[in-house]
N, C-alpha and C positions, 0 to 999 in steps of 0.2 A: 681135204692139206696136209695133215699130221703124218696118217698111214701113212705116206705115200712118198716121206724123206724116209731115204734106200741107204745115203751113208754112214754109214759105222753098224749095219747088221751088216751079219753072219748067215751066207748060203751055207746048208750043210750039203754035203759033195763029193763025190769020190773023180775026176775029171784031171788032166791031165794038168788043166790051172791049178787046181786045188793041191794038187803038188809036186807044184814044181814051189822053192827055196823062198821066203819071203824077199831073199834082197834082190834074185832076181824080178820081182813084180813092183817091188823102190823104185830100182832105178828102168825097168820097163815102161812105167806108167810117168815118171820124172822125163825120160826122154820122150814119151807121145807127145805127154805137154809142152814140154820146149818146142819139138818138132811140130807142132802147130799153129808157135807164131813165131817161127822160125821161115819156116813154108810154105803160104799163101798165095801158093800159086792155085789152080783150077785141077792139074795135074796131081799138085800133093796134096790135095782135099781127096779124091780119090783114089788113092793110094793109103792114105790115111782112112779110110773108110773101109776101103778090104779093108788092112790091118785090123781093124777094130774091130768089123762085124764077124772076121775067123777068129779073132779073142773070145770073144759072144760065144761063136758056135761051139768051139772047143770046153769054155768054163762049166761049160751045159747049166748056163743058168737059166731061165724063160726070156726073153727078148720081152714082156710088159710086163714084168719084174721090172725091167732094167729102164724102162721109158718109165715108167712109172713116179721115176723118179725127179725126171725132170719137170714137173707138173710143181712138188715146191720152189724153185727158182722160175718158173715165167713171169712172176712179179722185177726180175732183176733184169733178165732178160729182156720184158718188152719195154722197159727204163732205158737199159743201155741203147737198143733198136734205134728207141725213136730218138734219143738226143745225137747218135749217130747222120740219124738220116734226116736232119729240119738243122743240125748244127754244124756242119760242113760244109764248109765254099767250094765250088766248082759252078759245072757249067746244069744251069737246070734244067728241070723237068719235070719240074708242074707246077702249080703255087696251090696252098690254101692258105685265103684270108693273108695275116703278114705273113705264113712259114711259106717255108722253098724245100723240096726236095730235087735235094744233086744228083747229079749221077753220080759222083766221091761219095753221098752220103751213100747212097744205094749201096755202093758195092762192100761202104764200108764197116755198113747193116749190115750185111746178108756172111762176111765175114768171120765178124762179134760173134752171131746168131750161131753159125755154123762151132766156133769156137766154143764160145760156152759148152754148150747142150758133150760137144765129142769130149770137153775136158770132165763134167760129173758124168760125163756115163763110162769117160774109160776109167776116172777113179774109182768112181766102185766095179769097175769091175773089182779088183785091189781088194779094197776092201770086204768085198760081197764073198770071196773065195780065199783070206787067210783071216784067220782066228786075231783076236787083238793080240790074244801071246803073242801068236807068231808074227805079229807084228811089231813088237814090242824089240824081241829078239830078233827081228831081220836088222831093222831100224838101227838098234845099239852092236850090232857085231857088224854091221855097213860102216857105221862113221864114228868106231874104232878109231879111225886117226884121231878125230881132233881128237882126241882126248892129249895129247901131245901138246897142243896148246890149254889149255885146263879150261876143254868145252865141255860141262856133265852129259854128256849123250847120255849117258844113263837115268839119269832123271827127268829128262828131255823125251826120251823115248817113253817115260812111263806116265809121263804128262797126257803127252796123246795120243797111245794109246787110253788112259782113263775117260779118257775129252772121247775117243769113239765110241768107247762102253759106257759112255748119261746120253749118249745123245737122244738114243732107244728109250730108253729113262725117261726121260725128261719131256719125247713128244708122250708117251704113255699118261706121263703125269699130269699133262697141258691139255690134252684131250678128255680125261677122266677133270678137269678143274671145267671146265668149257660147258661138258655136262649138268653137270653140279651145280653152276653156276646159270644154267637155262635153265638147270629143271625148277631155279626158285623165278623164274620170268627173266630172265639175263634176256636183250637181244643185244646180238653184235653182228646180223645182217643191218639192220636196212635202219638209215642214213649217210650223211654225204662222211668224206674221208677225214675231217676233225670227229667226228663225235665217232665212229668208229676205229680212232683207234685213243678216246677215252674214253671206249667199251672196252677193250684190252686191258688196263687198270687194276678192274678186279682177280685180273687172271695173273697177271705178272707177279704180280706184288704177292702170293701164295708161293708160285713159283716158287719166287727168288729165295725164300722163309724154309719152303721145299730143297732148292741146291742146296742149301748152305747146311742144312740140317744130312743130309747124303752123304757131302764131302767129309763133315767134322765126323760123322762116323766112322767113312772108309779112311780117316788120316785115323783116331781114336787102332779102332781097330787092325790097321798096318804097326801101330808102334807098340800091341799087346802082343804081337804074333814074334818080334821082334827083328822089324828093318830097317833095314842105317845103308839102304844104298845099293850102290851095286858090286862094291868090292868086295874082294875072297866068294861073292854066289861063282856056286856052280847050276850049272842048268840039267835038267833034267830026259829034256833031250836036244843036245847039239846040233845046229849046224853044222848039213856039212853038205860042199857041190855034191849032186850027180851028172850023171850020164845026161841026161833032161834038161839039164838045168843050164849046161855048156850047150844044145843045142839051142836053150833060149836064148841064148848071149848072140850065138852066131848069127840066127834069125832076126834080133835087134840093132843087128850092124848091118845086115840083107837090106834093113828096113830106114833106115838110115840114107845109105850110099843111095837107094831106091828116091828117096823122098826131096836130094841135092840133085840128082841127076832130072829128077822132075821141073826142079824150081829150076833147073841151068838151061834145058833143054829144050823141054813141051812148055809150047810158048799159047793157051786158051783163051779167049778173052767171050763172054758171053754179049760183051758191047763194044 
């Protein structure tokens, strides 16, 4: 399960998506996520599906590798779907003991499942095709207008970049700790939910200790190299928009227009 987490990993490649400016990919990801919640029609989902899978195809990242990250959110998605399925009032469809599945609950559960899946896949496209350094530079330059209101943009971008970079490292560390505990006779599979939660304590304690130790080592290394923030620092590879980036912006505008028209004029009902 831990190896299935793709968020924070980078998939090397020379595709069109890899070559895009990180600011374009950041804005495109934000626009895609907002569109999923703003335009919730069937026509909108069809357009979002075509857009997402076209981008995945252009990125050169295998679809199996992309969908592998969905296993990590399966429990969260299941809980979300169950809550919406049984707790949404409306026209009753099925009665299960004291629980009732309503027509509105089924519709909401399907919407939430699709949104969560596309949200994870859309975010994974950005992180898999963008190095942490490029992501930091893109966030810092794209949000530099916030410096006028004294928002520490560079520090925020640096923290997010470090967090993304540490996700695969911590997952690997967790996997090593679990294997070490299992070799000593630990059982993480049997028992009820409470027993399984208690069995995770021997994993969490050394994991937190390792995470704090890594954070302390990183802080000491940055101080030893004279790091003092983003003011006055230059870039080895400054971000410059190219023709392909302007083309991508035009495609994003066309995508938003298509989503708006689909939500306003295309009315498709499954029931």
